N, C-alpha and C positions, 0 to 999 in steps of 0.2 A: 504493500500500500504506500509506503514511504517513497519507494522508487517511482511509482506512478505519479505521486504528487510532485516529485521533483521534475519529471518530464513535462507534466502539465504546466508547471510554473515557468518552464523554459520556452513555451510556445510563443509568447508575446515577444521576448527579446530576440529569438531566432527569426520571427516574422519581420520585426523591425530591421534587423540586420540584412535580411534578404531584400526588403524593399529599398533600403539604403543603397545596397550594392547595385541593384537593378537600375535605380534612378540615376546613379552616378555613371554607370557604364553606358546607358542608353542616351544620356544627355538630357534627361528630363530635369535634372538638377545640374547647375553649373559646378563642375568639379573643383573650381577655385573656392567655392563656398562649402561644398560637401564632397571632399575627396573620397575616392573609393576605399574600402577596407584594406586593400593591399597597400595603399600609400600610408595609411595610419599604422599598419603593422610594420612597415619598413621604418617609419619614424620611431616607433617603439624600440625596434632592434638597434637603431642608431643611438638612441638615448641610453639604452642599456649598455652598449659597448663602450660608450664614453664615460659611463658611470653617473651621468647627471640624473637619470631617472631614479636610480636607487637612492642617491643623495637627497633628492627632493622628497621622495616618499618617506624616507627615514626621518627627515626633519619635521615634516608635517605630522607624522605619527608621534614623534617625541613631544611636540607641543601639545598635541591632542591628549596624550596620556598625562602630561604634567597638569594641564588645566582640569582634566576630568578627575584626577586623583585629589587635587586640592578642593575642587567643588564638592566632590562626594563626601570627603571627610568633614568639611565644614558644614555641609548640608545635614549630615547625620547628627552632628553635635547640636546644631540649632534646632532641628526638627524634634530631637529627643527632649531638649530643654523646654520647648513650647508644648510638647505633649504631656510632660509630667508636672509642669508648673502653670497653674491658672493665672498667676500673677504675671509671669513672663508672656503668656499668650495675650492677655489683655493689653500689655505694654507694647509688645513688638508686632503682633499680627496685623493690626490695622495699617501700620506703616508699611509692613512687608507686602501686604495685598495691594496697596497703592503703588508701590515701586515696581512690582512685577507686571503691572499693566503697561509700563513703558516699553516700547519695542526695543529689543536688545541692541539693534543697530544704532539707536539714538544715543547709546552710551559711548560710542567710539570716539567722538571729539573729547569728552571728558577723560576717558581712559588714556588717550594719547597725551593729554596735558599732565595727568598724574604720573604715568609710567614711562613717558617718552615714546619712541617709535621703534623700539627693538622687540626682542622676544618677550620681555617682561609684559609689555602691553598686550601682545597677542595671547599670552598665557592667561593674563587677567581677564580678557574678554571670553576665552573659553571657559574659565572657571565660573564666571557669572552665568554662562549658559547652562552649565551642568548643575549649578548650585540649586536653582529654583525647584526643579522636579524632585530632587532628593529631599529638600526641606518639606515640601508639601506631602509627599508620600510617607516619609518617616513620621511626621506629625499625625497623619491620619491613622497610621498603623499603631503608634503608641497610644493614641487616644481611644482606639477601639479594643484595647486589651480587655480580657475577660474580667468582669467585676468580681466573680467568684474567686478567681486566682489572686486578685488584689487583696481580697479579704483574707485568704490563706497566708499571703505574705505578711499582713499585719499580725495575724495570729502567731506566725513564726518570728515576729520581730525583725524583719528584714531591715537593713539600713537602706538609705536612699540609693547608694551604689548597688547594693544587691537587688533592689527593686528593678533598677535599670538593666543590669547585666543578666539577671536570672529570670526576669519576668517580662518587662516591657519589650526589650529588643528581640528576644526569641519569639514572642507573640507577634511582633510587628514585622518579622523577617520577610514574609511574602510581599507586604506593601513596600518595605525598604528596597527589596530587589527590583520591584517594578520601577521605583524611582531611579535606581542605579541603571537599569536598562534604558530608560528614557534619557538619562544623563549621557550615556555612551553615544547615543544617536545625536543628541543636541550638540555634544562636544565636537564630534567630527564635522558637523555642518558649520559650527562656529569656527573651527580651526581653519577651514577653507575661506570662510567669510573674513576672518581676521587677516589672512594673507592677501586676500583680494582687495579689501577696502583700506588696509593700512599700507605702510611702506612696502615696496616691492623687494623681495628677497628670495632666498631658496625656499622651496616648498611647491606643492602641487598648484596652489593658487598663483604663485609666481610663474610657474610653467605656463598656465593658461594666459596670464597677462602678457608674457613674452610672445606667445603665439599670436595673440590678438594684435599686439603692436607691430609685429613683423608680417602680419597678414598670412600667417602659416596656420591655416585651419586644421591641418592634420595634427599639429601640436595641441591646438585647442581641444579637438575631439579626443585625442589621446588622454588629456587631463580629465575630461568629463567622464570618459569610460573608467578611468582609474578611480575617480570619486565614487562612481556607482558601485564598482566591484568592492572597494574597501568598505563602503557603507554597508553593503550586503553582508560581507564577512563579519563585520563588527556586530551586526544585528543577530546573525546566526550564532556567533560565539556567546553573546550576552544571553540569548535564549537557552543555549545548552548549559551555561554556568548556572542560570537561574533554576533550571530543572534539576541539576545535580545538587545544588545547595538545598533546595526544598525537599529533596528525598530524605534529608537528615533533620528536617524541622520537627519540633515536638508534636505538632498536630498530625503530620504524616506518619511519624513513628507510632503514635497511639492507635492508628487504625489497624 
């Protein structure tokens, strides 16, 4: 069944590739704007041989991971605090809900002023993108912890730290992992957005900009294909890790 699902999922990409190749070869599309797949493959091989493609991909993934990790850790900390403390929720949540309505791209000018125009600014932008879904999902998971188990914790005289590590976070794990999954996706999109809208430099975003400025559409299309492939792999990896971790969750073990 899984193999069948994989093949069905490949129908649309393969159909689009076939339509692309046919339109390029027959002249239905100007090859200067939509070069054939053979040209894009040749460009990919050239970039690989020179090492530029590996460098760009490595730098983009390094920024992505740094921002994702920072946003996830801070998001879990703040989400847990808001979930266990009504005082913190009433103090912080109204402002947080207001700020998260601001489009993430609107923060780029301020981030550039605060952190400059180097990797620090790009990582800060990625961190902000990953931060929000983790906070919200952690908060919801902690707040929905079983009231009966909370009562048991009070009977056992749990400390605040024991409540968090032995009760709230284990109960909130499915919701936390959903937030982490979303953060992985948002972080990758933000990584490319940061490279594209901030100063040009190494990275997949820089590769696309270089292709646009030199009017090398094969380079632009190569960058777009890489974005989609890496995003797809990140999503599949996140889903697999989520499934694996939840196998050991208290709720699943109790069944």
